[in-house]
N, C-alpha and C positions, 0 to 999 in steps of 0.2 A: 503495502501498501504506500502510494506516495501521498508526502501532502506540502504546500507551503506554507511560510509566517509570513504574516502579515500584522505589524507592528507600528501605530502610530500614538505619537505622544501629546500629551496637553504637561508643558512645561509653566512652572510659578516661578517667577522669578523677583524678589526682592530688591530694588531700585535702591540705592544709596545716595538716599537726599538727608538734608540738614533735616525738613518737615512731613508729616506724614500730606495724604494726597489731597485731602481737600481741607487741611487744616491747620494749623501752628503748632501743633504738640511736636516734639522731639522723636527722631526715629531712633534713640541711642537709649532701646528698650531691654534690650538682652541685659538676663542677670539680675535687673531692677528688681524694687517691691509691685507685686501687683497692683493694678487698678491705679499706675501713679502718672503713666504717661496719658492720659486724657480728656479730651474739654465735648461739651457739648456737641460737639459735630462729630465726633466719632463714639459717643454714647448714643447717637441718633436718638437725641431727646427735641422733642416737639418744638419748630420754629424755627432752630439751627441750620443755617442754611449754607452750600459748601462753595469752595471759593479751591479750582484747579490749582495744583502745581505746577509751572510755566516749566519747570529743570528735569520735571517725573516725564510730562510728555516731550520735549527732546531727547532724552535719552532713551528712549525707545524708536523715536523717528533713526536717532545715531543708529542702533542698533539693531533695525530694520533695513537700513540703509549696504551696513555689514552684512547682511544675509543679501543679499539681491535682494531687496523687495521693494514692489511699487509704493510709492507712498502717496495716502487718500491725500487729497489736500481739501477736501472737506468732509469731517468726521463729525462725532458726537458720542452722548458718552449715552446711556440706556439703564435702565432698572431692570434687576434681573430679580425676580419676587420666587424668594421661598421660607420656609419655617426653618430656623435652628437656634437653638439656643445665641449661639456663637455672634449671632448677628443680629445685631440691637434695634434695625430699625425696619426688619421682616423684607429688607429686600439687600438687593450687593448694588454699586453703583460700578457699571462696566463698561464693555460696548458689543454691540452685536451685529448689524449689519453692515457699519460703517468703519470698520477698524479702522486703527491711523497707518498701519502697515501690512500690504498682503502679498500673495505671489512670487515665494521668494525659494533660494534655493540656499543650501548651505549642506557641502561635504558630497553632495549628489542628491541630497533627500529634498525635499519639496516641501517649501515652506507654506500653509493654510493661509496663517494669518501671525498679527504679532498685534495684539492690543493691550489697552491699561487698562486697569481696574484698581478699588481699594481689597486688601486685604479682610481678613474678619478675626474676629477674637479667638484666643485660645481656651479652650476645653483641656481642665486637669482633672485626672479622677485621680483620686486619694481611701484612703481608708481613717476615717475620727471617730473615736470612741467603738471602732470597731461594727462599725455601720459606715459600706461602700458611698460615696458622694462624689458631686461633679461640680466642680468650681470651673471659674469664668474668669481668666485676665483680660483685659480688653485693651493691654497695652499695644499691641501687635492690630488693635483695629483702626482698619483708616489708613495702613500702610501702604506707600503705591507698591502696586503688583503688575508686573510686565507679565502676560501670558504669550507664550508662545506655541503653536500649535502646529504639528506638522501631520503631512498625508501619511498614510501606510505605508509607507516604500521600504521600510527596517525587516530584515529578514531571518536577524537573532539574536540571540541575548549577548553576543559578546560585539555587534556592531552599535546595539542601541547603546552599550554602554564608552562605547569610542565616541559616539556621537554625544551623547552629554558631557563626558570629559572637553572635548573639544570647544564646546558649545559654552563650557565653564571659562574654558580659559581665553575664548574669546570675549565674553563680557568683562571680565578682570581685564583683559588687555584695552579693552575701551572705556573702561576708570565707571563704569555706569552699575555695577554689584562686582558684591565680594562671593554670591552666590555659593556660600558654603551648607552645604547641605546638612550637616551635622547641626547645626544651629537654625536648620528651615528656612535658613536663606533661598533655596533651589530646592524644589520640591517638584517630583515628576509622578504623570500619571502614565502610564503604560496601556494602550489599548490593544488588547490581540485576540486575533481568532486564524483559524485554518482553512486554507484550500484543499481537501483530500479527494484523490481519487481516485476511484475502485469503482472496477468491471466497464471502463473507459466512463465514467459519469463523476463529473467534479460536484462535490458537496461541501458545504459552507458552513463552518460553525459559527454559536454566537456570540456574538462581540463582548467581551467581558473587559472593563475599566479596575484597574486594579491599584489601589489608593494607601497610604500607611508608611511608604519608604523612607527611608532617612541615609541612604547611601549607596552607593554606586555599584558598590557588592552587591545588597540587596535587589537591587534592580536584576541584574543578571540573575540573582536564584527567585527570582519570581516570577520572571515571562519566562524561565526553563523549568520551573512548575508547572505553570501555566498550560505550557505547550505540553507535557505530561498529560496532564489534569484533561484536558478536552478531548484529546488522543484517547484515554479510557474510556469518556464519557460518550463519545462518537461511536465507538465500538461496541458501549453496551445498549446503549439507548437508540442511534442512528437519528439524533438532535440536530438541529438546522438552523442555520440563522434565518430571521422574518421576525414581523415588526411587532415591535411589544416585547421582546425575549434578551432583551439587551441586558446584561447586570454589573453590576457594582460588587467586587469584592477585595479583601481589607488582605494585605501580607503579615500572617501570622509570625512575628518575628524569633519565639520560642519554640513552636511548632514546626518551626521552616516549611509555611503554607497556606494558601491562599486560602478566606474563609468567607463565606455570601453572604454581603452587607445588605442589600438593596437591589431593586430592578432599579434600571440605572436610565432617568429621567432625559425625556426627548428638550428640544429647546421651545416648544409648545406648551410645554407644562411649567418653564418659567416665566410663561406672562410676558415678555419684555414688553416694552413702550419705552419712548424716548424721557431721557431725564429734565423735567421740566425747570428745576433749577440752574442746571447748569446750559448755558448758551452753547451755539455748536462750536465744532475747531473749525478756523479755518486757516490753509498753512501759503503762503505765494511761494514761487521757483526762487525767490532771493533767501526765504529764510529756509527753504529745501538744502539750497545750494550751500548756505554759513553751516549749518550743521555737518553739511558732506563735509566741510573740506577739516572736519575738526578730526576725521577717522585716524587716528596712526596709521602706522605701520602693522601689518595683521598679523600674526600667528604665524600663517602659510606663506607669508612674504620674509618673514624671521629665518622660515627653515632655508628659503630657496636661497639668500643669504649668506648664512651660516655654511652650508653646503659648499660656498665658493671658496671656501675658507679649506679645504679639504677634510671636512667633516663630514663621519658616516651619516646616513637619514639618524639613525638611532639619535647619535651626539648631539645634531640641531635640535632635534624635536627635544630632548631635555633641556635643552641652553635654553630653546623658546620660551619654555615656562615662563622665565622671570627676565624681567628687566635686569636687574640687580646684575645678575650673570654674568648676563649680554654685554652687559658697560666693562664688568670686570673683565673678560678675554679681549672688549676692545682696547682697554688701559694695557693690558699686558701684550700688546700685537705692539702697541704702540713703543711701549720703553724696550720690549726686543730689540726693535731695529736698534737702539744705542748699544747694544750691549757685545762688548768686542773679542768674550769670551767662550770657547764651546761648555757649553753644561749637558747636561743629559737630561730624559726629561723624565728618569727615576728621581733625578736628585731633585730638580725645582718641583715635582708630584711629593716629597718627602717633604719639603717645607711645611704643603701646603696644608698637607693632609693630617699633618702633626701638629697644625697650629706654631710652626713656629718662625712663621708669617704673616701679616693678615694682608696685608696690602701689596699692589705691584712693584712699588714700589719701594717696598721691606725685603721683598723678594729678591728682586733685583742687587742691590743694596749686598745681601745675605752672600749670593754667589760670587758677586763681583768683587766682594771686599778680601782683599788677601790676610792671613792670618799668621800673628808673627811668629817668628822663626826662632828656634833655638841655638846656641850655641853648641861645637861640638862638643866641649868639656863639660859641658852638664847633661849632655846624652849619653856619651860613655859612663859617667858616674850612674846617672839612673839603670843603664845594663846591668852593668857592673852590679850591680842592687837585687835586679828582678834575676838574674841568672843567680848568686848567692840563695834569694828564696823559692827557688824554685829545681830542687838536686833530681829530682826523678825525670824534669823532664830533660833537662841536661845528662842524663844516663838514656833517656831512648836516644836522642840524638847523637849519640857516642855510639850506640848500635846499629847507626844508619839511618835512624827513621827520620828523615830532616824538614818534613812537615810542621813538624811540634812547633818548630821557629815562627809557623804564625800564630800559636799559643801567646809567644812572647812578644812577639808584635803588638797583638791586641793590648797585654798588660801592661805594656809603654807606653802606649798610644792612649790609654786609660790615664796613667800617671802625671803624662804631661799634655793634658784636656787636649788631645789633637793638635798641639803645635809644632812637633817634631815630625819628621818628612821619611814619611814608612820604608822607601827605598835604603835613607841615609840607617836607618835602624837596621834591618836585614844586614850591613854590611857592617856595622861595628857589633850585632852578635855574633855574624860567623866567626868574628874574629875571636870575640871573647871567648865562643864555643868550644872553638878550635884548640887555644891557649887552655881551657879547662881541659882538654883531652887530653894535651901532651902530657900537660902534668902531672894526672893520674895515670899513665900511661909510666910516665919516670918514675 
């Protein structure tokens, strides 16, 4: 039985703005006391009017352009109506039919839309006095949230994880978000189903959206489990995709499986209508062009440029993840042009790995600075002392085992703190050892 996997993604990313989406409350809420970064607007109190955050709109357009999307010059906000305890107004301000950006492509995966909405509060489930309770923290409520929706073009868990990692790298490069999954700043909800070929006929399993995923590793595990589960379900029941049988399942980290949560809502269930308290967004060509000019060198371009320095694709990919790494490499290249001595890669690496030097200039100074040398009389005296202190080694040398001389060289290098010349040490040692052998033979 042959099958093809179809995976589409809904990715929510918290934007790195100083204030929330529709009010002036700070977004620096992580780790703070519950319900301390709130106001009448993000609590949804009657009469509170929202005012859109211009920086958040620009961030979404910047990201959309970087994903090769078309920018919608006339867009608007809509009310997405549903009831949940963490949604104080009873609706979420989002975008429906006129998103800020649409029809893009990233890593050969088609991007359906990129739009802007407000985040919800956070439910916290605890046990107090032996009773299970659910608490709500509204510090997160109203944060600017960018939603990126892909077409179902992904075909495996591995490809999905790689796509998400590259997307995280992109938004960090643009400076629009930190996208830390462990902090909930980037959340991914894959929708999975299968095309199964059996008896020369194609069958499509019901669509399943997976929630509660907080790491790239769990994204992969959840998708792999869901593929296996859908195959088993089809073999047992023959169930196929049809209107109304789309479901939402949650990832159970403890039991490493997905569990049924509810039937998945369709757009009509949310009763979208235009947000009456916010005027439409009109973007001019000059505004879009000004935002486009802010796009920095993107990760893919960085990799190409790094490969021109004779780095492997893996090395270039690794370095491209951090502008700090790239800057250090560029500094090292500039300084290396001034170095007149030959330095082995292993010696340079030793200085960096063992933290003997912190900056490119320090590394060059350490590698090029000549160590003070010892005079021969001092060296002879130290050699005599080491020979006297190691009679067993001297005996082995007398029996023809000349390699033991390297042990003595090491002892002397330690005593001289590396100031002596190893070749000169060997010459002095051979003289002393031969002298000892002659005396003992006499």
